[in-house]
Backbone as JSON, one array per atom type, in Angstrom:
{
  "sequence": "MGNNWTNQINEEYGYEGGENPDYAQEKTLSYIIGRNGVAGCDFNFAAPGNSTQQNLDLGAIILAQCKVTKVQIKCLETFAGGTVTDFKLSSDIVSAGVALVPLTTDKTLNVVITSGVIPVTINWTLPNHIWLGGIPTGDFWSNMTGGKWQITITYKYYSK",
  "N": [[4.73, -135.87, -14.34], [6.07, -133.57, -11.96], [9.44, -133.51, -10.44], [10.32, -134.53, -6.88], [11.06, -132.5, -3.9], [13.2, -133.73, -2.8], [14.35, -135.2, -4.91], [14.82, -133.15, -6.93], [17.05, -131.41, -5.36], [19.17, -133.69, -5.22], [19.26, -133.84, -7.89], [20.4, -131.23, -8.39], [22.73, -131.35, -6.82], [24.2, -133.72, -7.73], [23.63, -136.31, -6.63], [22.42, -138.58, -7.39], [20.59, -140.85, -6.65], [22.19, -141.47, -4.5], [24.11, -141.25, -1.05], [23.51, -138.23, 0.29], [25.84, -136.31, 1.97], [25.58, -133.61, 2.47], [22.97, -132.98, 3.43], [22.16, -134.74, 5.46], [21.78, -135.51, 8.71], [23.51, -134.85, 11.65], [24.02, -136.68, 14.45], [24.59, -137.08, 17.91], [25.29, -139.21, 20.75], [25.78, -140.13, 24.11], [26.73, -142.17, 26.9], [27.35, -143.27, 30.02], [29.52, -145.41, 31.79], [30.53, -147.84, 34.17], [32.54, -149.24, 36.45], [31.41, -151.96, 38.43], [29.03, -150.97, 40.71], [29.71, -148.49, 41.03], [28.17, -145.01, 40.95], [25.78, -143.31, 39.32], [25.67, -143.96, 36.7], [24.88, -144.94, 33.27], [25.51, -147.7, 32.38], [27.01, -150.75, 33.91], [30.0, -152.28, 34.28], [29.75, -156.15, 35.46], [31.07, -157.84, 38.69], [32.65, -159.94, 38.28], [34.91, -163.12, 39.83], [37.03, -163.17, 38.09], [39.41, -162.45, 35.09], [37.85, -162.01, 32.58], [37.17, -160.88, 29.64], [34.6, -158.36, 29.28], [31.35, -157.71, 27.74], [29.54, -155.07, 27.12], [26.11, -154.58, 26.12], [24.84, -151.74, 24.78], [22.34, -151.5, 23.21], [20.14, -151.28, 20.43], [20.98, -148.72, 19.35], [21.88, -147.36, 17.04], [19.92, -145.9, 14.59], [18.26, -147.15, 11.51], [19.42, -146.51, 8.47], [21.52, -144.77, 9.0], [25.16, -143.64, 9.49], [27.76, -144.36, 11.48], [30.44, -142.27, 12.27], [32.15, -141.37, 14.18], [33.76, -142.7, 17.19], [34.17, -142.23, 20.54], [35.84, -142.58, 23.59], [36.27, -141.77, 26.8], [38.09, -141.44, 29.79], [36.65, -140.94, 32.88], [37.0, -141.41, 35.41], [39.57, -142.74, 37.26], [40.71, -146.38, 36.64], [40.61, -148.31, 39.7], [41.42, -150.35, 42.55], [42.6, -153.62, 43.8], [45.22, -155.11, 41.62], [45.65, -154.14, 39.36], [47.03, -153.88, 36.27], [46.7, -152.98, 33.72], [43.82, -151.77, 31.7], [41.7, -152.14, 29.28], [39.89, -151.16, 26.47], [37.2, -151.35, 24.14], [35.38, -151.12, 20.98], [32.38, -152.0, 19.15], [30.01, -153.07, 16.58], [29.06, -155.58, 17.19], [29.08, -158.22, 19.78], [32.18, -158.21, 21.5], [33.75, -157.3, 19.56], [36.12, -155.33, 17.31], [36.05, -153.38, 15.59], [35.06, -150.63, 15.73], [36.3, -149.12, 17.84], [39.56, -150.21, 18.1], [41.06, -152.45, 20.58], [42.07, -150.85, 23.42], [44.42, -149.46, 25.72], [42.85, -147.61, 28.46], [42.83, -146.64, 31.57], [43.24, -144.23, 32.9], [42.5, -141.13, 34.31], [40.8, -138.91, 32.22], [42.07, -139.59, 29.86], [41.4, -140.08, 26.6], [40.41, -142.22, 23.89], [39.82, -142.81, 20.62], [38.01, -143.66, 17.57], [39.28, -144.62, 14.46], [39.71, -144.55, 11.04], [36.19, -145.48, 10.33], [35.07, -148.49, 9.67], [32.71, -149.81, 6.78], [30.4, -151.5, 8.0], [28.14, -151.69, 9.03], [24.66, -152.44, 9.1], [22.5, -151.1, 6.64], [19.68, -151.0, 6.75], [18.59, -151.53, 8.91], [18.32, -151.03, 12.32], [21.37, -150.69, 14.61], [23.2, -152.13, 16.9], [25.33, -150.87, 19.78], [28.39, -151.96, 20.7], [30.46, -151.98, 24.1], [33.39, -153.2, 25.09], [35.07, -154.37, 27.82], [38.24, -155.2, 29.59], [40.7, -156.38, 32.08], [44.01, -156.47, 33.02], [45.91, -158.22, 35.0], [44.6, -158.32, 37.62], [41.43, -159.42, 39.23], [38.01, -158.85, 38.14], [36.22, -158.18, 40.4], [37.94, -157.38, 42.36], [38.37, -154.66, 42.04], [37.8, -151.21, 42.39], [37.0, -149.25, 41.26], [36.46, -146.49, 38.56], [35.19, -145.47, 35.71], [33.8, -144.35, 32.65], [33.02, -142.44, 29.61], [31.3, -143.09, 26.76], [31.14, -141.71, 23.55], [29.22, -141.42, 20.78], [29.13, -140.4, 17.43], [26.99, -139.82, 14.4], [25.65, -139.9, 11.17], [22.3, -139.22, 9.89], [20.6, -140.42, 7.46], [18.05, -140.41, 6.7], [16.36, -138.24, 6.12]],
  "CA": [[4.45, -135.21, -12.57], [7.53, -132.97, -11.67], [10.39, -133.94, -9.37], [9.62, -134.06, -5.73], [12.21, -131.77, -3.49], [14.56, -134.39, -2.53], [14.72, -135.24, -6.72], [15.83, -131.71, -7.25], [18.37, -131.48, -4.24], [19.7, -134.62, -5.61], [19.82, -133.75, -9.21], [21.3, -130.35, -8.36], [24.1, -131.48, -6.2], [24.71, -134.74, -8.38], [23.57, -137.25, -5.88], [21.47, -139.45, -7.8], [19.98, -142.05, -5.64], [23.17, -141.9, -3.35], [24.01, -140.56, -0.18], [23.99, -136.87, 0.14], [26.18, -135.94, 3.36], [25.44, -132.36, 2.95], [21.84, -133.05, 3.86], [22.34, -135.94, 6.55], [21.5, -134.66, 10.19], [24.67, -135.26, 12.88], [23.6, -136.84, 15.82], [25.33, -137.57, 18.82], [25.06, -140.13, 21.69], [26.64, -140.34, 25.24], [26.61, -142.86, 27.7], [28.22, -142.9, 31.11], [29.74, -146.69, 31.98], [31.08, -147.44, 35.37], [32.49, -150.57, 37.01], [30.21, -152.44, 39.5], [29.04, -150.15, 42.15], [30.0, -146.97, 40.62], [27.14, -144.55, 40.89], [25.71, -142.36, 38.17], [26.1, -144.7, 35.28], [24.0, -145.89, 32.35], [25.79, -148.84, 32.13], [28.04, -150.94, 34.92], [30.62, -153.74, 34.25], [29.86, -156.78, 36.59], [32.17, -157.73, 39.34], [33.01, -161.9, 38.6], [36.09, -163.49, 40.23], [38.01, -163.41, 37.09], [39.46, -161.16, 34.46], [37.49, -162.09, 31.54], [36.74, -159.33, 29.01], [33.06, -158.39, 29.27], [31.31, -156.9, 26.64], [28.25, -154.51, 27.45], [25.24, -154.02, 24.66], [24.4, -150.55, 24.63], [21.43, -151.29, 22.86], [19.85, -150.7, 18.98], [21.03, -147.33, 19.47], [22.11, -146.66, 15.62], [19.04, -146.38, 13.73], [18.32, -147.68, 10.21], [20.02, -145.42, 7.23], [22.73, -144.4, 9.7], [26.28, -144.46, 9.39], [28.76, -144.2, 12.31], [31.31, -141.5, 11.9], [33.36, -141.24, 15.44], [33.4, -143.04, 18.46], [35.28, -141.56, 21.43], [35.91, -143.3, 24.96], [36.89, -140.88, 27.91], [38.14, -141.96, 31.17], [36.24, -140.22, 33.67], [37.56, -142.03, 36.78], [40.9, -143.62, 37.16], [40.54, -147.71, 37.53], [41.58, -148.61, 40.93], [41.62, -151.32, 43.51], [43.53, -154.59, 43.27], [46.6, -154.98, 41.5], [45.54, -153.92, 37.83], [48.26, -153.61, 35.21], [46.2, -152.69, 32.5], [42.67, -151.91, 31.46], [41.43, -152.0, 27.68], [38.48, -150.88, 26.01], [36.8, -151.43, 22.69], [34.01, -150.82, 20.67], [32.05, -152.34, 17.91], [28.52, -153.34, 16.44], [29.1, -156.91, 17.54], [29.76, -158.4, 20.83], [33.91, -158.45, 21.46], [34.22, -156.82, 18.19], [36.85, -154.14, 17.59], [36.19, -152.46, 14.32], [34.62, -149.14, 16.2], [37.43, -148.5, 18.63], [40.41, -151.11, 18.83], [41.33, -152.78, 22.09], [43.39, -149.92, 23.77], [44.19, -148.95, 27.18], [42.23, -146.51, 28.9], [42.38, -146.76, 32.76], [43.99, -143.04, 33.72], [41.64, -140.06, 34.2], [41.25, -137.97, 31.25], [42.81, -140.6, 28.73], [40.31, -140.43, 25.7], [40.61, -143.15, 22.72], [38.97, -142.59, 19.49], [38.2, -144.52, 16.41], [39.86, -144.21, 13.3], [38.54, -144.78, 10.05], [34.95, -146.38, 10.54], [34.71, -149.46, 8.25], [31.52, -149.79, 6.28], [30.05, -153.27, 8.33], [26.84, -151.67, 9.62], [23.5, -152.76, 7.95], [21.87, -150.03, 6.52], [18.45, -151.35, 6.65], [18.27, -151.98, 10.34], [18.73, -150.67, 13.59], [22.57, -151.55, 14.61], [23.8, -152.32, 18.49], [26.75, -150.62, 20.01], [28.97, -152.74, 22.14], [31.5, -151.66, 24.61], [34.1, -154.53, 25.67], [36.39, -154.14, 28.87], [39.58, -156.45, 29.86], [41.18, -155.88, 33.22], [44.7, -157.25, 33.23], [46.71, -158.21, 36.25], [43.54, -158.58, 38.81], [40.12, -159.59, 38.9], [37.06, -157.85, 38.19], [35.79, -158.35, 41.65], [39.0, -156.77, 43.24], [38.49, -153.59, 41.47], [37.13, -150.44, 43.3], [36.63, -147.76, 40.85], [36.43, -146.81, 37.08], [34.13, -144.88, 35.11], [34.21, -143.76, 31.41], [31.97, -141.87, 28.78], [31.44, -143.19, 25.6], [30.26, -140.76, 22.66], [28.94, -142.17, 19.48], [28.7, -139.75, 16.08], [26.61, -140.42, 13.5], [24.72, -139.24, 10.43], [21.46, -139.54, 9.99], [20.64, -140.16, 5.99], [16.52, -140.76, 6.2], [15.59, -137.19, 6.1]],
  "C": [[6.01, -134.74, -12.46], [8.11, -133.95, -10.5], [9.86, -133.58, -7.57], [10.98, -133.12, -4.98], [13.59, -132.34, -3.38], [15.25, -134.69, -4.08], [15.52, -134.12, -6.83], [16.91, -131.67, -6.58], [19.3, -132.58, -4.99], [20.43, -134.47, -6.92], [20.84, -132.19, -8.95], [22.8, -130.56, -7.97], [24.96, -132.62, -6.58], [24.59, -136.11, -7.23], [22.44, -138.05, -6.1], [21.3, -140.65, -7.13], [21.21, -142.63, -4.94], [23.26, -141.04, -2.2], [24.38, -139.13, -0.44], [24.36, -136.35, 1.41], [26.09, -134.52, 3.52], [24.02, -132.28, 3.65], [21.6, -134.14, 4.97], [22.6, -135.26, 7.88], [22.78, -135.32, 11.04], [23.88, -135.63, 13.95], [24.62, -137.51, 16.84], [24.67, -138.28, 20.2], [25.88, -140.13, 22.86], [26.16, -141.34, 26.06], [27.82, -142.66, 28.83], [28.21, -144.69, 31.6], [30.61, -146.64, 33.13], [31.24, -149.01, 35.59], [31.75, -150.93, 38.01], [30.19, -151.49, 40.64], [29.27, -148.87, 42.13], [28.74, -146.01, 40.28], [26.95, -143.69, 39.71], [25.87, -142.85, 36.92], [24.93, -144.79, 34.48], [24.04, -146.98, 32.53], [26.8, -149.29, 33.23], [28.51, -152.27, 34.58], [30.25, -154.6, 35.54], [31.28, -157.0, 37.32], [32.74, -159.27, 39.43], [34.27, -161.58, 39.24], [37.03, -163.64, 38.87], [38.47, -162.25, 36.42], [39.24, -161.53, 33.01], [37.05, -161.13, 30.83], [34.88, -159.61, 28.94], [32.42, -157.33, 28.29], [29.55, -156.29, 26.97], [27.53, -154.15, 25.93], [24.78, -152.94, 25.16], [23.05, -150.35, 24.06], [21.44, -151.31, 21.14], [19.82, -149.43, 18.75], [21.1, -146.46, 17.91], [20.68, -146.88, 14.97], [19.22, -146.83, 12.09], [18.79, -146.3, 9.61], [20.92, -144.35, 7.86], [24.06, -144.74, 9.31], [27.06, -143.69, 10.86], [29.82, -143.43, 11.91], [32.66, -141.48, 13.02], [32.78, -142.12, 16.51], [34.67, -142.63, 19.26], [34.84, -142.29, 22.9], [36.76, -142.57, 26.02], [36.79, -141.62, 29.04], [37.72, -140.66, 32.48], [36.69, -140.44, 35.15], [38.47, -143.07, 36.6], [40.29, -145.23, 37.65], [41.29, -148.21, 38.5], [40.85, -149.84, 41.42], [42.43, -152.72, 42.57], [45.22, -154.46, 43.05], [46.8, -155.08, 39.91], [46.91, -153.72, 36.94], [47.9, -152.66, 34.26], [44.84, -152.89, 32.56], [42.61, -151.39, 30.08], [40.15, -151.97, 27.43], [38.22, -150.74, 24.73], [35.42, -151.34, 22.26], [33.61, -151.51, 19.28], [30.32, -152.67, 17.72], [28.04, -154.56, 16.66], [29.8, -157.25, 18.67], [31.39, -158.92, 20.75], [34.41, -157.97, 20.21], [35.37, -155.52, 18.69], [36.95, -153.02, 16.26], [35.85, -150.96, 14.43], [35.99, -148.75, 16.58], [38.6, -149.8, 18.69], [40.78, -151.35, 20.12], [42.41, -151.88, 22.41], [43.14, -149.41, 25.19], [43.62, -147.77, 27.38], [41.69, -146.45, 30.39], [43.11, -145.55, 33.45], [43.11, -141.98, 33.14], [41.99, -138.98, 33.27], [41.89, -138.5, 29.78], [41.49, -140.52, 27.96], [41.0, -141.38, 24.23], [39.57, -142.76, 21.66], [39.1, -143.47, 18.54], [38.8, -143.9, 15.41], [38.86, -144.16, 12.46], [37.26, -145.8, 10.18], [34.84, -147.28, 9.31], [33.25, -149.61, 8.16], [31.17, -151.29, 6.72], [28.43, -152.81, 8.86], [25.6, -152.04, 8.44], [22.9, -151.48, 7.91], [20.32, -149.92, 6.91], [17.78, -151.45, 8.18], [18.91, -151.61, 11.36], [20.22, -151.37, 14.31], [22.51, -151.31, 16.5], [25.19, -151.58, 18.64], [26.98, -151.21, 21.07], [30.27, -151.99, 22.81], [32.23, -152.87, 25.09], [35.03, -153.63, 26.83], [37.16, -155.42, 29.45], [40.28, -155.93, 30.88], [42.62, -156.81, 32.91], [45.67, -157.25, 34.36], [45.92, -158.35, 37.75], [42.29, -158.99, 38.12], [39.14, -158.32, 38.81], [36.59, -157.36, 39.6], [36.89, -157.77, 42.65], [39.12, -155.37, 43.06], [37.24, -152.64, 42.4], [36.7, -149.02, 42.76], [36.98, -147.88, 39.36], [35.49, -146.22, 36.45], [34.66, -143.93, 33.68], [32.94, -143.18, 30.73], [32.33, -142.26, 27.21], [30.38, -142.15, 24.54], [30.21, -141.19, 21.12], [28.27, -140.96, 18.49], [28.26, -140.27, 15.1], [25.87, -139.71, 12.43], [23.65, -139.97, 10.23], [20.91, -139.31, 8.25], [18.74, -140.51, 5.91], [16.02, -139.78, 5.79], [15.85, -136.92, 4.3]]
}
């Protein structure tokens, strides 16, 4: 019996049993995250009377047989209220992790933070969660009145 189409492509381009980036579909997901009470968001941080890091689970949005290639977080509304001196965000596939985007200041309108080299930590066989962590410095979450970000995740889908 002859080779199927995938085997023919893999043999032609030298991808015998491996990943063929030329035939992986690129997908992009984008979500809006806001401070508690900010309208028009997919997710919102809570407003407790502390400055403890909060970690939002965006769900199992990275399908099996996918690899994250880029994560970008853009500030859409300046973090406001109280006496905040800094606001940092991070992203990973685990709660409070920093493998995708290290903990970086992102509190001013139009500031963009982007992942560097994405480590190979994603379980290839199962869907993976994406987490976004946020932490204010200088004041409590409950004293904040604004803040909105867009997180964009780009990944390669290798199942086809």
